[in-house]
C-alpha positions in Angstrom: -9.7 0.8 -27.9 -10.3 1.7 -24.2 -11.2 5.3 -24.8 -13.6 4.3 -27.6 -15.3 1.7 -25.4 -15.4 4.0 -22.4 -17.1 6.8 -24.3 -19.6 4.4 -25.8 -20.4 2.6 -22.5 -20.1 5.5 -20.1 -18.4 3.2 -17.6 -15.9 4.7 -15.3 -12.7 3.3 -13.8 -13.0 2.1 -10.2 -10.0 2.6 -8.0 -11.0 -0.1 -5.5 -10.5 -2.7 -8.3 -7.1 -1.2 -9.4 -8.3 -1.0 -13.0 -5.5 -0.4 -15.6 -6.6 -1.7 -18.9 -4.2 -3.1 -21.5 -4.3 -1.4 -24.9 -1.2 -2.9 -26.6 -1.9 -5.6 -29.1 1.7 -6.8 -29.3 1.5 -7.8 -25.6 -1.7 -9.8 -26.3 0.0 -11.5 -29.3 2.9 -12.5 -27.1 0.6 -14.0 -24.5 -1.3 -16.0 -27.1 1.9 -17.4 -28.7 2.9 -19.0 -25.4 0.0 -21.4 -25.1 -1.6 -24.1 -27.3 -5.1 -23.9 -28.6 -7.2 -26.5 -30.2 -10.9 -27.5 -30.4 -10.7 -29.2 -27.0 -9.0 -26.4 -25.1 -10.6 -24.9 -22.0 -9.7 -21.3 -21.3 -10.4 -18.9 -18.5 -9.5 -15.2 -17.9 -9.5 -13.3 -14.6 -10.4 -9.7 -14.8 -11.3 -9.0 -18.4 -11.9 -5.2 -17.9 -13.1 -3.8 -21.2 -12.3 -7.0 -23.1 -9.1 -6.1 -24.9 -7.5 -9.5 -24.3 -10.9 -11.2 -24.4 -11.5 -10.2 -28.0 -8.3 -11.8 -29.2 -8.9 -15.0 -27.2 -12.2 -15.3 -28.9 -10.4 -15.5 -32.3 -8.6 -18.7 -31.3 -9.8 -22.3 -31.5 -11.1 -23.7 -28.2 -14.0 -25.6 -26.6 -15.0 -23.2 -23.9 -14.0 -19.8 -22.4 -14.9 -18.7 -18.9 -14.4 -15.0 -18.0 -14.4 -13.8 -14.4 -14.9 -10.0 -13.9 -15.8 -8.7 -10.5 -17.0 -5.3 -11.8 -20.6 -6.0 -12.9 -20.7 -3.0 -15.3 -17.7 -4.2 -17.3 -18.8 -7.8 -17.1 -22.1 -6.8 -18.7 -20.4 -4.7 -21.3 -18.1 -7.5 -22.4 -20.8 -10.1 -22.4 -23.0 -8.0 -24.6 -20.3 -6.7 -27.0 -18.3 -9.8 -27.5 -20.9 -12.4 -28.0 -19.8 -16.0 -28.6 -21.6 -19.2 -27.6 -18.4 -20.7 -26.3 -17.9 -17.8 -23.8 -19.5 -17.7 -20.3 -19.3 -14.6 -18.1 -19.1 -14.8 -14.3 -19.5 -11.5 -12.5 -17.9 -12.9 -9.4 -14.8 -12.6 -7.3 -12.4 -15.3 -8.3 -11.1 -15.5 -4.8 -14.6 -16.6 -3.6 -15.0 -19.1 -6.5 -15.1 -22.8 -5.7 -12.6 -24.2 -8.1 -14.6 -27.5 -8.2 -16.5 -25.9 -11.0 -13.4 -26.3 -13.2 -13.1 -30.1 -12.6 -15.3 -31.4 -15.4 -13.3 -29.6 -18.1 -9.8 -29.6 -16.8 -7.0 -28.9 -17.5 -7.5 -25.2 -18.2 -5.4 -22.5 -19.9 -5.3 -19.3 -17.9 -4.7 -15.9 -19.6 -5.0 -12.8 -17.5 -3.9 -9.3 -16.7 -4.1 -10.1 -13.0 -5.5 -7.3 -10.7 -2.2 -6.2 -9.1 -3.5 -5.7 -5.5 -4.6 -9.3 -5.3 -1.9 -11.0 -7.4 -0.5 -13.2 -4.6 -3.9 -14.3 -3.2 -4.9 -15.4 -6.7 -1.6 -17.3 -7.3 -1.9 -19.0 -3.9 -5.5 -20.0 -4.8 -4.1 -21.5 -8.0 -1.5 -23.5 -6.0 -4.4 -25.1 -4.1 -5.9 -26.1 -7.4 -2.8 -26.7 -9.5 -4.0 -29.9 -11.0 -6.8 -28.0 -12.9 -4.2 -26.0 -14.8 -2.5 -27.0 -18.1 -0.5 -23.7 -18.5 -0.9 -20.0 -17.9 0.3 -16.6 -19.0 -0.3 -13.7 -16.6 0.7 -10.1 -16.3 2.0 -8.9 -12.9 4.1 -6.1 -11.5 7.7 -6.5 -12.6 8.8 -6.5 -9.0 6.4 -9.3 -8.2 7.6 -11.3 -11.2 11.2 -11.0 -10.1 10.3 -12.1 -6.6 8.5 -15.2 -7.9 11.4 -16.5 -10.0 14.2 -15.7 -7.6 16.1 -18.7 -6.3 18.5 -17.0 -3.8 19.6 -13.7 -2.4 17.6 -10.5 -2.0 13.9 -10.8 -2.8 14.0 -14.6 -2.5 11.6 -15.6 0.2 8.7 -17.9 1.3 6.6 -16.8 -1.6 9.3 -17.7 -4.1 9.9 -21.1 -2.7 6.2 -21.9 -2.3 5.2 -20.9 -5.8 8.2 -22.6 -7.3 7.2 -25.8 -5.5 4.0 -26.1 -7.5 4.9 -24.5 -10.8 7.6 -24.0 -13.4 8.1 -20.3 -14.1 9.4 -18.4 -17.1 9.9 -14.6 -17.3 8.6 -13.1 -20.6 8.6 -9.5 -21.9 8.6 -6.3 -19.8 5.6 -4.1 -20.3 5.9 -0.3 -19.9 3.2 1.8 -18.4 2.3 3.3 -21.8 0.7 -0.1 -22.7 -2.1 0.6 -20.3 -4.9 3.1 -19.8 -4.5 4.7 -17.4 -0.8 4.1 -17.2 0.4 2.6 -13.9 3.4 4.0 -12.1 5.4 0.8 -12.5 6.6 -1.6 -15.2 4.8 -4.9 -15.6 5.9 -8.3 -16.7 4.5 -11.3 -18.5 5.0 -14.7 -16.7 4.5 -18.1 -18.1 3.9 -21.0 -15.7 2.7 -24.6 -15.7 2.3 -27.2 -13.0 5.4 -29.3 -12.2 5.2 -32.9 -13.3 7.3 -34.1 -10.4 7.0 -32.1 -7.2 9.2 -32.7 -4.2 7.6 -35.0 -1.7 7.4 -33.2 1.6 6.7 -35.1 4.9 4.3 -33.3 7.2 3.8 -30.7 4.5 1.6 -28.2 6.2 4.0 -27.9 9.1 6.9 -27.7 6.7 5.5 -24.5 5.2 5.1 -23.0 8.7 8.7 -23.8 9.3 9.7 -22.1 6.0 7.8 -18.9 7.0 9.7 -18.9 10.3 13.0 -19.4 8.5 12.3 -16.3 6.4 10.7 -14.2 9.2 13.6 -11.9 9.4 15.7 -12.2 6.2 18.9 -10.7 7.7 19.0 -13.1 10.6 20.5 -16.5 10.4 18.4 -19.7 10.9 19.4 -20.1 14.5 18.0 -16.7 15.5 14.9 -17.0 13.4 14.1 -20.5 14.8 15.2 -20.0 18.4 11.7 -19.0 19.7 10.2 -22.3 18.4 10.2 -25.9 19.4 12.7 -27.3 16.9 15.6 -29.3 18.2 18.3 -27.1 16.7 21.0 -29.2 18.3 20.5 -31.7 15.4 21.8 -29.1 13.0 25.4 -28.1 12.4 26.7 -24.7 13.3 27.4 -24.1 9.7 23.8 -24.7 8.8 22.5 -22.6 11.7 24.6 -19.7 10.6 23.1 -19.6 7.1 20.4 -17.1 6.2 17.3 -18.5 4.6 18.0 -16.6 1.4 21.2 -18.8 1.0 19.3 -22.1 1.0 17.4 -23.7 -1.9 14.5 -26.2 -1.7 16.8 -29.2 -1.6 18.6 -27.7 1.3 15.4 -26.9 3.2 14.2 -30.4 2.7 17.4 -31.8 4.1 17.1 -29.6 7.2 13.5 -30.5 7.6 14.3 -34.2 7.4 17.0 -33.8 10.1 14.6 -32.0 12.4 11.8 -34.6 12.1 
């Protein structure tokens, strides 16, 4: 589909947007099977590109569909070629979008092949607005997906802990480069996530996340060495705890340490 649309539109790929367009219908079908649609559903897509996923979303039942595409040429192409009164196109940067616009029709379903170079900024923005989401399926680099769902060991870090605090995550299918045009040099992965119903209560939460970043600042060091430069009263912690590396501690453990240090 991409080659046909590209030849008709004369629109080229733009490296600055990291454009790799999905052209594998089986991947889209997998995405759509993970979420529920009915006549009241609000849906949004980030980075529609040439509209491969968009076209299949438009075949579902829903109330409204908002599409965000930063490339004005592709935004215009999709808006003019996939006409549907339920769809609204925004040729804007999702990172600069005030998510208050979603409030009147929440919760939303997100479906997206996320732009790989800004995957984490987008996910962090979603954590700030998690109450507006019902559920989501996104495509990311496989390495990124593995980092998000890790619960210990190598690759487990601040980002894993932070994103897992707000959302429940589930790894779905691996997607090979041949499913895109042009093919990227890495495998991709589908991730399903939805807001947690019962999040851990964190006292002094903003400072807690600064503390977590410091715990993971050098993954090979133990807590004692990572936290030594800061103001924490480490004498309150046992030597056994201080000798642990952050990658050996789960959220429950960090909350217990944080409580002790308060």
